[in-house]
Structure formats: structure tokens, C-alpha cells
N, C-alpha and C positions, 0 to 999 in steps of 0.2 A: 661513481657509485653503481653498483650492480643490481638491475632489476630482475627480480624473480617472478615468474608467473607460472602457474601450472593449468594446463588444458585438461579438462575431464571431458571425457566422450561418454555420453549417456545414449541409450536407444529410446526411442518412443514409437509406441506402435499407433496406428490409426485405425479405428473400429469402423466397420461398415453397418449399414442399418441391421444386418443378420446377427450381428456382435462376433464376426470373426475378424482376425486381423488381417487388412488387405495388403500393407507392407510395412516395412522397419525403415526408419530414417535415424541416422546419427546426427545429435546436437552436439555442438561444441559450446562449452562455455568456459569462461575463466574462472577459477576458484577465487574466492576472496573478493570479487569485484563491487568496488564500493564507489563506482564513478558517479557524478553530478547527474549523468544521464538517467542512472537508474534509481536515482533518489528524487529526481524533479517531479514525477507525480504525485508521490505522497507529501512532499514540501508543498506544493501548489493547493493539491485538494485539503489538506490539514490547516493551511494558513487561509483559505478562502472559508472552510466551515467553522473555524474557531474564531475568525473575525466577524462573521454575522451572527453566530451564538452568542458570543459575548457582549456584542451590540444590542442584541434582543434581550438579553437577562439584564444588562444595565439599563434599558429603557424601561423594563418592568419594576426593577428595584429601586432606582434612582432618577425617575423621569423629571423630577422639579429641581432637582440638584444643579448648581451652577458649574461644576466642573464634572459635567457628565463625560466630555470627550476625554479628559485625562483619565478617568476612571475606567472608561472603556478601554483606552490603549493600555493601561497597565493590567487590566484584565486578560486582554488579547497576548500581550507580551510575556505573560506568566503562562498561559494556558497551551500557545503554539509549541514552546519548546518541550512541554511533555507530550503533546499530541503526535508531533511528528515522529520521534522515536519510536513511540509504542506502535504506531502505525506501520513504519518501515519495518521494524523489526519482526511484525506480526505477519507481515504480507507472505512469507513461504509457507506458514501454519495455514493462513486463508486459503491459498492457492492448493494446498495439498487437501484441504478439505472440501473445496468446491471440485476438484477433479474426482474426489471418490464420490461425492454426491452425485456430479453429472454421469458417471461411469454406472453407478447403481442404479440410477435412473435410467440410463441408457439400456442396460441389461436387462430391465422390467419390461420393456416395450419390446 
């Protein structure tokens, strides 16, 4: 089985406080990389957040119900598979927006 990987070379500029480019460096990325290491932060953060959010909501809605733990786990196991791909797939857009916001804030000062 032949493994195909494409290496993209992108240049990034580092800006100084005066707003000028101090140097340029090359960044090597593997196109289409979907390794577990790249997914792990999103996987853990969405798992943690959905676990506690669904638990709090179940306590507020069904605090007196005897099957609280079962309902909580059902809610968590339903919400986590929805939250994880949404978070993971939206990360490039979020990073781009944060970069643009930070660069516009940097250029104003």
C-alpha cells in the first residue's frame, strides 16, 4: 500500500512592535493531516465541557429522578459526538479570525 503525503510550504511573517516584518520563516505542514494528536485537544475539551454541562442541566431538570445518572450519560453521549466534529472542523476558521483580530489590534497600536 502506497502512502501519499503532500508537504505544503508556507511562509509566515513575524511582526515587531513597530508593525514591520522582522524576518520570514518557512512552515512545513502535511496536507490533510488528521492525526490523533491534532484531534486530541478538541476531543478532550469537548468531552470535558459536554460532560459537565449535561450533568448540570440534568440536575436542574431531573434532580429528583431516580435514573439521573442514566439520563446524564445518555445526554452526554448524544452531545459529545455532535460537539467534537463541530469544534474540530471550526478550528481553522476560529484560528484565522483570531489571527486577523490580533493583527488588526497590533496594527492599531
